[in-house]
Every structure is written in structure tokens, then in C-alpha cells.
N, C-alpha and C positions, 0 to 999 in steps of 0.2 A: 372290072377297071383300065382303062387304055395303060401303057409306060411306055418308055424308052425305052429298049433296050439296050444294051455295051455295043458301043462306036454305029450303030447304023440303026436306024427307027421300026421297031417293028409291036405288036402286042399282047399284051399276055390274054387270051381266054380268061376268065372270073376262077371255073373251074380248075385248071391244070397251073396257073399263076404261084402259090408257093412254090411247086416241083420246076417251072422251070426258071423263074427265077434266083430259088437255088444254084443250078445248076450255071447258070449266065455268070450268078457273082462269084464262083467254085474258077470258074475260069478267066475272068478278071480278077481277082487274088493271084493263081500260078503266072497269069502272064507278067503281073506287077512284080512279082516277086524274082521274076527273068532278069526283069530292068537292073532291079536291086541288087543282083550279082553277087547277094555275099553268105551264101552255100546255104538259106535258109528251104524251107519245107513247109507247104500248110498240112496241119494235122485237125483232126477234127475227131474230140469228144462224143461219143453220142453219135459216130455217124450212122445218117440215115434214121436215125430216130425222133420222135417229137423234141429232145430235149439236147438237138446235137448243138456244138461250140465251137467255135473256130479258136485258133490258136496256133500256135509258128513250133516248129522244132528244130531251132538250132542248133549251133556244136555245144560239147558237152552235155551235161544230165541237170542244166537248169529248166524250168519251167516258169513261161509268163501268163500273166493272165488269161482267159477268153472270155467269148462277146457271142452270146444266143442268134444262133442261124433265125430263128423268131425274130429279134429284137429288129436284124439286118432286114427282115422280110416288110418288119413294118415301118419302118423308116422311106427303106424303096418304094416300096408299092401300097400300103396302107396310107401311112401322113405321105406319100410323095417329099420324103426333105432333102433328099440324098440320091441323085443319081449312083447307078452300080459301079459304076471306075471311083464317081469319087469316095462312096463308102470302103471299098477300098482300103486307096489311099487313105481316108480318116484314120481307119482301122490299122493300117501297117505303122503308119506318123504314133498312135494312139500304145506300139507295141513299141516303139522307140525311147517310149518316155517313163515305162514304168520298171520295178523293182519284176526281176526275174527270181524267181527260190529253188532252193535245192527241191527237188523230184522225191529224194527221202524227206523231206521236210513235209511233204503235201501228204505220201502214198502209207496214211496211215490210221490205222481203224476211231481213232479216235475225230476222225474227220470225215467219216463216211454219211453219207446219205440219202436218205428211198427217194428211185423215181420209177411209180408205176406208167407203166401205159399196157395199149390191149395185148395181149399172148398171142393170136390169132392172125394179125396184124404184122407182127414184128418178133415174131417167133425164131423165124429163119433167118433173120438177120442179126439179133443177140448169139445165136449161133455160129454162125458165121463170123463174127468181131469176137467170138470167144469170150462175150460179155459174162459176166455172176448173173444170173436171174433165178427168182425164186415165181412158180406158179401159185396164182392164189387167186379160185375163182376165175375169171376170165380174163384176168390182168394176168399183167407179168412184173414183179416189187423187181426194181435193177436198182445199183449202186453206182454212186459218184464219190469220186473223193472231195469238199469243197471246202476251199478257204476263203474266208471275207477280209481284205483290207479296202479299209475305206468303200470306196463303189465299185473295187473291181476285185473278183469272184477266178479264184484258181481252184481251176475242174481237173479231172481226169477220169477215167474208166474203171472201177472194177471189176478186174476180169477173172477167170476158173484161179488161173496162174496167183492172183494171189491168196485167195486163200487157201490152195495147194503149202504157198510161203507158209501161212500165220495156222497152218494144221486145224481147220474149221470149217463146215459142212455151212450150204447157202444160208440154211437154216437156222444157223445161229450165227451166223453176221444180222440177217433180221432182227433176232432176240436181241444182236449189241446196240444197231441200228439205233431200232425206234423208243430206246430209255435213253432222250437225250435230252438238255434243258433247251425247253422252249425260245430262249433266245435266238440261239445257234441255228436256227430255222425259217428264223423269220415269220410268229406264226402270226396270222391275220386272223381275226375272229370277225366280219359284217354284219351287221345286221339288213338286209334287209331293208325291211321298211322306213331305217332311215337311214338309209342312204339312198332310196329312190326321192324321199321327201326333202332329202336336201337338194338332191340332186332338181326336184321340179323347183323348189322354189328360187334353186340358182340363177335359174334357166330364164334370162330373157322371152325370149323366143313362144313362150307360150301366154298365149291372151286367159285363156284357163286354164287352172292348173289341176291338170288331171287327178284323179282321186285313188291314194294307196289305199289298197283292202288292205284291212286290220291285219287278217290270217299273217301275213307277210311278217309281225311282231315277231313272227313263233320259226320262223327261216332266216338261217345266214347261212354267208358265203366265207365256207374256211380253204386260205389257203397261206399259202410259202413259200421260200426261195425254191423251194423243188415242188411249187406247183400242187398237184393233188395229193403229193404223197403226205403232208397234213395226218392225211385219216388213217395211218397205220400209228400214232401216235400217242399211245394213248393219254397219256395226259393233254394234250392238243381233246381228244377226242371229250374226254369229263367236264374240260374248263366250259365248251358246248352244252354237256350235258345240266350242268351246274344251272345254266343261263336258260335252257326251254325248263326245265325240272319237269320234262316228261321225256319219258321215251323215243329215241331217235328211230329217222328215217334219211337213210344217206344214200343220196343221188350224183354219184362219180359219174357224171358227164363230160367232162372234160380232164385234161390231164392237169389244166393249168388254176384248175380249183372246182369245189364240191360245195353240193347244196344238201343243210343238215334242215329236217321238216319235225317239229315237234309231232308225234305219229294221231296227236288229238284233233289236230286240223289240216290233216295231210289224208289224203282216199289213193290206196296203194294203187287202185286199179290205173286211175289218173296219173301217179307218179310214172308209170311204168308204159302209158303213153306216152307222156311226155320225154321219158326221156326214147324211146323209139322214134322219135316224131324228129328229136333234135340229134338224135345219130343218122338219119337220112336224111338232115338238113348237112351236116356237116362232108357227105358222100359226094351230094350234089353239087355243093360248092366249093370242092376242093379244099376243106379242112378235116379231112380224116383222123391228119395223124392227131388232131384231139378229139378222137374219140377213144372213152376208155375201158366204157365198161355194160355192157346190158343188162346188169343188176340193178337190184335197189340192197340196200344192208341196212340192219339194224345194228349196233352195236350193246357186244356181249361184257357186263358191265364186270362180272364175275373168270370169266377168261381175257375178258381186255381186249378181245378181239373182233373185227367184222364179221357180222356172221350172214349168208343169204337170206334175205326178208320174204315171206312165205312168195311164190310164185302166183297172182292172181290168171283165173284163167279168162284170157282173152287175147284173141286173134291180133298176130304184130303182123302188120306192116310191111311186104316184100316191099328191097331197095329196087330203087327203080333205076 
């Protein structure tokens, strides 16, 4: 999709759009900070990861709200709502109008949320930034502080220094963080049959409404403010289990959401083939930051953890 770049006309190729736009936006944002000349600096939460967010580092020990880089990408490229310079100016204006809170208020264990990402893709970056993380199968469980105030989110990385300060291991933090009131993570459990049926009914462009397969009544999309992190919260998964009334197959195909199928209506081999196909598509279209896992999981009600579903013997397609 062609886009205007900052200050000059050029085009982003689809498979590099996110990375190129991200770089241009950061350059533009820093330029505008220099023009403001208030001693502010750009600070990135989760730098270079799928959950990267923009905030300011000003004077003192106060924290401003953050804006997800994914939201910048959606507005500047996908929806074409803003040019890059307009987006940077708008965000800076937002930071001028909002409340800044003490860093000490934000950096508390009670505000830690779980943010998973692909281990192989981001492990080097996590080590480089000293971010606390825990390998979980082929995923990396990372953590961020997050306080929601109205429509604003105050976020920060949980680093290894925080673990040392609290005197706990990353495994202990994981256990503390995943038993949280589900209202605090903004849990959403969406039935795919109901969602698609409603969407088609409201879409006037369809002369003949597509038939939604009945088996989708046993498929849910599970997500939260921390994206696909919802699958690590036992109470969230047990809510889905209660809705399905069957053993679950969990497909963490995206960092921002996860599909959960009833085992009785799902074929494990086909789920793996579909997962590989979606991950290949992410690689080809420049969306590999959305890739979370290459494994399908089950939920163990006794241990309250995700366990690797038995891998069917199929040939994995090579990445192109």
C-alpha cells in the first residue's frame, strides 16, 4: 500500500511497511522534540518488540501515558488517518494535556501484566534491553507495568533489576502476575460464530450472505489489553473451558489474540497446518512481529498451565 513518507514523497513496500514507517516516525518524533526544546527525550517501552510503545522521558521522576507503536502504524499506514508528522504532533499534544504520575506509583508488582512474544525472534533483544523474561515452550513470557486511567495507559518494562529489587525469580513473578482479577486485563472472549454472523448481517455489501459454519460455535477468540497474554491467566482459560464444555486446543497464532477450539470439532493436524500457513503469511507480508508460536497447546486443569498438544506427523512447509 503506497504511503507518503515524512517531508518527501516515497512508497513503503508492503512487506517492509511496519519497520520502515516505525523508523521514519521515530526520526520525525525526535525532530519535533528538538523543535520543542523542552529537554524531553523519546522513551520506548518494549523497544523493538511487538508491544513497543512511545512515551516521553521528561525532567524529574514522573511518567506520562504511552501510545502503542502498533496504533501509530494502523493510523498512518493501514487506515491512512494521519501523515507521520501529523501523528507525531498529535501524540506530543496529547502528552501535554495528560496527567504524569510518579514512577514509584507505576512500578509495583500489583500492576504487572504478562506479554508473550516469540522466543527465537526476540530473545536477543530482550537480553540486550535487560528485560525480565521467562522461556515458555517456544514463547518468551515478558512483563510490563500497566495502569489504566480512563482511555490512557501508563506502561513500563519490568527489568531484571526489578526482580533483584523484589528478591524474586522470573518464575515467581509469573505465578504472581497470572492470578489477577480479569477486569484488570480487560479480558474479551468472543465466539467466532456469533461474531461472523453479526458482521455479515450488518454488512450491506453482501448480496448473498455467506454461510457461517456451525462448528465455529465451538471456537473462541481470546484477547485482552495485553494481547494474547490472556491465555496465561488460569481464570481466563477456565472461563473458556466452561463455555466449550470440552477439552480445549489453544492456537497462539498472534501476539494480540488466541483462538481456542473445542477438541471435538477440531483436527489437530489441520490446526498445525493452518498455524504454519498463517505464520508463513506473516513472514511474507512484513507482519512477523505478530507471530507468537508454532505450537498448539492444551490446557491442563490440574496444573492450570498450557501443555504442548501432541505434534501430528506432518511435513512443515519451508518458509519462503
